[in-house]
C-alpha positions in Angstrom: 17.6 17.3 8.7 16.3 20.8 8.2 12.5 21.0 8.4 10.6 23.5 6.3 7.0 24.3 5.6 6.8 22.3 2.4 8.2 19.2 4.2 5.6 19.6 7.0 2.6 20.0 4.6 3.8 17.0 2.4 4.3 14.9 5.5 0.8 15.7 6.8 -0.6 14.7 3.5 1.1 11.4 3.5 0.2 10.8 7.2 -3.5 11.4 6.8 -3.7 9.6 3.4 -2.7 6.4 5.2 -4.5 7.2 8.5 -7.8 7.2 6.6 -7.0 3.8 5.1 -5.7 2.3 8.3 -8.8 3.5 10.3 -11.2 1.0 8.6 -9.4 -1.6 6.7 -7.8 -3.7 9.5 -11.0 -3.9 11.6 -14.0 -3.6 9.3 -14.2 -7.3 8.8 -15.1 -7.8 12.4 -18.2 -5.7 11.8 -19.1 -7.5 8.6 -18.7 -11.0 10.1 -20.1 -10.1 13.5 -23.0 -7.6 13.9 -23.9 -7.5 10.2 -23.8 -11.3 9.9 -22.1 -11.5 6.5 -20.4 -14.6 5.4 -16.7 -14.9 4.3 -17.4 -14.6 0.6 -19.4 -11.4 1.1 -16.7 -10.0 3.4 -14.1 -10.8 0.7 -16.1 -8.9 -1.9 -16.4 -5.8 0.4 -12.6 -5.9 0.8 -12.2 -6.3 -2.9 -13.9 -3.0 -3.6 -10.6 -1.1 -3.3 -8.6 -3.3 -5.7 -11.5 -3.2 -8.1 -11.7 0.6 -7.9 -8.0 1.1 -8.3 -8.3 -0.7 -11.7 -10.1 2.3 -13.1 -10.1 5.4 -10.7 -6.3 6.2 -11.1 -6.8 6.0 -14.9 -9.1 9.0 -14.6 -7.4 10.9 -11.8 -3.8 10.7 -13.2 -4.5 12.2 -16.6 -6.7 14.9 -15.0 -3.9 15.9 -12.8 -1.3 15.8 -15.6 -3.4 17.6 -18.1 -6.3 19.7 -16.6 -6.6 20.2 -12.9 -4.3 21.0 -10.0 -3.8 17.7 -8.2 -4.4 19.2 -4.8 -8.0 20.1 -5.7 -8.7 16.6 -7.0 -7.5 15.3 -3.6 -9.7 17.8 -1.8 -12.8 16.8 -3.7 -12.1 13.0 -3.6 -11.6 13.0 0.2 -14.6 15.3 0.9 -16.9 13.1 -1.1 -15.2 10.0 0.4 -16.1 11.3 3.9 -19.8 11.5 2.9 -19.7 8.0 1.5 -18.1 6.6 4.6 -20.9 8.1 6.7 -23.4 6.6 4.3 -21.6 3.2 4.7 -22.3 3.3 8.4 -26.1 3.1 7.7 -25.8 0.1 5.3 -26.6 -3.2 7.0 -27.1 -5.4 3.9 -24.4 -6.7 1.6 -25.6 -5.2 -1.7 -26.0 -1.7 -0.3 -22.7 -1.7 1.5 -20.9 -3.1 -1.5 -22.1 -0.3 -3.8 -21.3 2.4 -1.3 -17.8 1.0 -0.5 -17.1 0.6 -4.2 -18.0 4.3 -4.8 -15.9 5.3 -1.8 -13.0 3.1 -3.0 -13.2 4.9 -6.4 -12.7 8.2 -4.6 -9.9 6.9 -2.3 -8.2 4.9 -5.0 -7.9 8.0 -7.2 -6.0 9.8 -4.4 -3.2 7.2 -3.9 -1.1 8.0 -7.0 -1.9 11.7 -6.7 -0.4 11.9 -3.2 2.8 10.4 -4.6 2.7 12.7 -7.6 2.4 15.9 -5.5 5.1 14.7 -3.2 7.6 13.9 -6.0 6.9 17.3 -7.7 7.8 19.2 -4.5 10.7 17.2 -3.1 13.3 19.8 -4.0 11.3 22.5 -2.2 10.9 20.2 0.8 14.7 19.7 1.0 14.5 15.9 1.7 14.5 12.6 -0.2 11.1 10.8 -0.6 11.8 8.3 2.2 11.6 11.1 4.8 8.0 11.6 3.7 7.0 8.0 3.0 7.9 7.2 6.6 4.7 8.8 7.7 2.6 6.1 6.0 3.5 3.2 8.4 3.5 5.7 11.3 0.0 6.8 10.5 -1.2 3.2 10.0 0.1 2.2 13.4 -1.0 5.3 15.4 -4.6 5.2 14.0 -4.9 1.6 15.1 -3.7 2.5 18.6 -6.1 5.5 18.7 -9.1 3.3 17.7 -8.1 0.7 20.3 -7.8 3.4 23.0 -11.2 4.8 22.0 -12.8 1.4 22.4 -11.1 0.8 25.7 -12.4 4.1 27.0 -16.0 3.1 26.0 -15.4 -0.4 27.4 -17.2 -1.7 24.3 -16.7 -2.1 20.6 -20.4 -1.4 19.9 -21.4 -2.5 16.4 -18.0 -1.8 14.9 -19.2 1.2 12.9 -16.8 3.5 14.7 -14.0 2.6 12.3 -16.0 4.0 9.4 -16.9 7.1 11.4 -13.2 7.6 12.4 -12.2 7.2 8.8 -14.8 9.8 7.7 -13.5 12.4 10.3 -9.9 11.7 9.1 -11.1 12.2 5.5 -12.4 15.7 6.3 -9.1 16.5 8.0 -7.2 15.1 4.9 -9.3 17.3 2.6 -8.3 20.3 4.6 -4.7 19.3 4.6 -4.7 18.8 0.8 -6.1 22.4 0.3 -2.9 23.7 1.8 -0.6 21.7 -0.4 1.8 23.5 -2.8 0.2 24.3 -6.1 0.7 21.3 -8.5 -0.7 22.5 -11.8 -0.4 20.4 -15.0 2.9 20.7 -16.7 3.4 21.6 -20.4 3.8 18.6 -22.6 1.4 16.4 -20.7 -1.1 15.9 -23.5 -2.2 12.3 -23.8 -0.5 11.6 -20.5 -2.0 8.2 -19.8 -1.3 7.1 -23.4 2.4 8.2 -22.9 2.5 6.3 -19.6 1.1 3.1 -21.2 3.6 3.6 -24.1 6.4 3.1 -21.5 5.3 -0.6 -21.6 7.0 -0.8 -25.0 10.3 -0.8 -23.2 11.0 -4.4 -22.4 12.8 -3.9 -19.1 10.0 -1.6 -17.9 7.4 -4.1 -19.0 9.2 -6.8 -17.0 9.2 -4.5 -14.0 5.4 -4.0 -14.3 4.7 -7.7 -14.7 6.9 -8.6 -11.8 5.1 -5.9 -9.7 1.8 -7.5 -10.6 2.8 -10.9 -9.5 4.8 -10.0 -6.4 2.3 -7.5 -5.0 -0.5 -10.0 -5.4 1.4 -12.5 -3.2 1.0 -10.0 -0.3 -2.5 -11.3 0.1 -1.2 -14.7 1.2 0.6 -12.9 4.0 -2.5 -10.8 5.1 -5.0 -13.7 4.7 -2.9 -16.5 6.2 -0.4 -15.2 8.7 -2.6 -14.8 11.8 -4.3 -18.2 11.5 -1.0 -19.8 10.6 0.7 -18.5 13.7 -2.1 -19.7 15.9 -2.1 -23.2 14.3 1.6 -23.7 15.0 1.1 -22.8 18.6 1.4 -19.0 19.1 -1.4 -17.8 21.4 -3.9 -15.5 19.7 -3.2 -12.6 22.1 0.4 -12.5 20.9 -0.4 -12.5 17.2 -1.1 -8.7 16.7 2.1 -7.8 18.5 4.1 -10.4 16.5 2.8 -9.0 13.2 3.4 -5.4 14.3 7.1 -6.2 14.3 6.9 -5.9 10.5 5.4 -2.4 10.7 8.1 -1.2 13.1 10.8 -2.6 10.8 9.1 -1.0 7.8 9.2 2.5 9.4 12.9 2.1 10.4 13.9 0.8 7.0 12.1 3.6 5.2 13.9 6.2 7.3 17.4 4.7 7.6 17.9 2.4 4.6 15.7 3.1 1.6 17.5 6.1 0.0 20.9 4.6 0.6 19.9 1.4 -1.2 18.0 3.1 -4.0 20.2 6.0 -4.8 23.6 4.4 -4.1 24.5 0.8 -3.8 22.9 -1.6 -4.8 20.7 0.8 -6.8 17.0 0.7 -8.0 17.1 -2.6 -9.7 18.7 -4.5 -6.9 16.6 -2.7 -4.3 13.6 -4.2 -6.0 15.2 -7.6 -6.1 16.0 -7.5 -2.4 12.4 -6.5 -1.7 10.8 -9.3 -3.7 13.5 -11.7 -2.2 12.4 -10.8 1.3 8.9 -11.9 0.6 10.2 -15.1 -1.0 12.3 -15.9 2.1 9.3 -15.2 4.4 7.1 -17.5 2.5 9.9 -20.2 2.5 10.0 -19.9 6.3 6.2 -20.3 6.4 6.5 -23.3 4.1 9.2 -25.3 5.9 9.4 -24.0 9.5 6.7 -24.6 12.1 8.6 -23.2 15.1 6.6 -20.1 16.5 9.8 -18.3 17.6 11.4 -18.6 14.2 8.2 -17.4 12.4 8.0 -14.4 14.7 11.6 -13.6 14.1 10.9 -13.7 10.3 8.3 -10.9 10.5 10.8 -8.2 9.7 11.1 -9.7 6.2 7.5 -8.4 5.4 8.4 -4.9 6.5 11.6 -4.9 4.5 9.8 -6.3 1.5 7.2 -3.6 1.5 9.8 -0.9 1.7 12.2 -2.2 -0.8 9.6 -3.4 -3.3 6.3 -1.4 -3.1 7.7 2.0 -2.0 10.9 1.5 -4.1 8.7 0.6 -7.1 6.9 3.9 -6.8 10.3 5.7 -6.6 11.4 3.7 -9.7 8.4 4.9 -11.6 9.3 8.5 -10.7 12.8 8.0 -12.0 11.9 6.6 -15.4 8.8 8.7 -16.2 8.8 12.0 -18.0 8.1 14.6 -15.3 5.1 15.9 -17.3 3.3 12.5 -16.8 4.3 11.5 -13.3 0.7 11.4 -12.0 -0.3 9.1 -14.9 2.8 6.9 -14.4 2.1 6.7 -10.6 -1.5 5.8 -11.5 -0.2 2.9 -13.7 1.8 1.4 -10.9 -1.1 1.7 -8.4 -3.4 0.1 -11.0 -1.0 -2.8 -11.3 -0.2 -3.4 -7.6 -3.1 -2.1 -5.5 -5.6 -2.9 -8.2 -5.0 -5.9 -10.4 -2.3 -7.5 -8.3 -4.2 -7.4 -5.0 -7.5 -8.4 -6.6 -6.0 -11.4 -8.4 -3.9 -12.2 -5.3 -7.0 -12.3 -3.1 -8.8 -14.6 -5.5 -5.7 -16.9 -5.8 -5.2 -17.0 -2.0 -8.8 -17.9 -1.4 -8.7 -20.8 -4.0 -5.4 -22.1 -2.7 -6.5 -22.0 1.0 -9.8 -23.8 0.1 -7.8 -26.4 -1.9 -5.4 -26.9 0.9 -8.0 -27.3 3.7 -8.6 -30.9 4.9 -11.1 -31.5 7.7 -11.3 -27.8 8.4 -7.5 -27.6 8.9 -5.2 -25.8 6.6 -2.1 -27.6 5.3 0.0 -24.5 5.5 3.0 -25.9 3.6 0.8 -26.4 0.5 -0.6 -22.9 1.0 2.6 -21.0 1.3 4.7 -22.9 -1.3 2.5 -21.1 -3.9 3.6 -17.5 -3.1 7.1 -18.7 -2.4 7.4 -20.0 -5.9 5.6 -17.0 -7.5 7.9 -14.5 -5.7 10.9 -16.6 -6.8 9.8 -16.1 -10.4 9.5 -12.4 -9.7 13.0 -12.2 -8.2 14.5 -13.9 -11.2 12.6 -11.7 -13.7 13.7 -8.5 -11.9 17.3 -9.7 -11.7 17.5 -10.8 -15.3 15.2 -8.4 -17.1 15.2 -5.0 -15.4 17.8 -2.3 -15.8 18.5 0.8 -13.7 17.3 4.1 -15.0 19.9 6.7 -16.1 21.5 8.2 -13.0 19.5 11.1 -11.7 20.5 12.8 -8.4 17.9 12.7 -5.6 16.2 15.9 -4.5 18.8 16.2 -1.8 21.9 14.3 -0.8 20.8 12.4 2.3 23.1 12.5 5.3 25.6 9.8 5.4 23.8 7.6 7.9 20.3 8.3 6.5 20.6 7.7 2.8 17.7 5.4 1.8 15.2 4.5 -0.7 12.0 2.9 -0.5 1.2 -1.0 2.2 -0.6 -2.7 3.0 -2.8 -3.1 1.8 -2.1 -1.4 2.9 0.9 -3.2 5.0 
């Protein structure tokens, strides 16, 4: 693969976008539940700030980028303001204050997620690659930033009060703002007037509407994975010290699948529709394993299904949007899918997972089969809807023809 300056700048943008997110999200709960003494419900609402914010922030940012302002400058401002808000979050020790600050921060960050995709898709041809070669840096960033924070804490021989994750994210936000300033110009295109209205008008197409509804349902079921997997593994006999490593298998597979499989699946056989079906089906199979199997080794071996699902459903869904949307409204169309998945889907999924887990708890012990049968059935509905109701967009060549072995197509929350 030939590397050029545009590929490097776009890759850095994707890397730092997810490095910022990965710096605080996996570990902030330890600060909330520990030093700050918040309860589970309060912690849940702090974590709900990003889904809540992505229900409205992309609806503002997408049309602005399509109609009025170069997307890179929106990214610069959003990440710069976000850095200040993260520093302010460090000083907040009460629930109300921290909730407000994190909601404001999430509004800034949530606005950037679809714009990063829009900038990338606009300049793929100049980068000389297909999108999977840039999406790959998201899971890489998420993993590396976790290792960096772990190494930092090991050097200090102390976790302190846990605020270092917010400080780390603030520093990375400043770096991200600088990286965004050097992105290729991404000015609004002609014909983008009423961009969000045009994006919403796409819902009048029944196959596209089915795709959006299936995305809402299936993405929401991810929260059962994130909220339940670690405790489930321990309850069936896996030692807690092995749980992070076991779950990290999914991230490794996600990175490999993004690089080696995604474009091949998406742009060749089986195509966009069946790539999405395979992705949703992987989550369905994972939840089926969780429901019916209590053997630690089998559960660990099933972890790659989460990585494959994220690649073939979440990332492929963003690629699908790019294929079906008018180029003049790509930022608004990307905002729509982020609103549905990262916003409404994750928020409702969090609420449903909490209710189901409470309902399935007896004597302080979770009845895991009752918990995981719910997302297993919901993802089954999503698989059927995608298989029956979605159609492939008209054939459109990818930005480049990927090398024979590397043709591919293809979270976590933020996986």
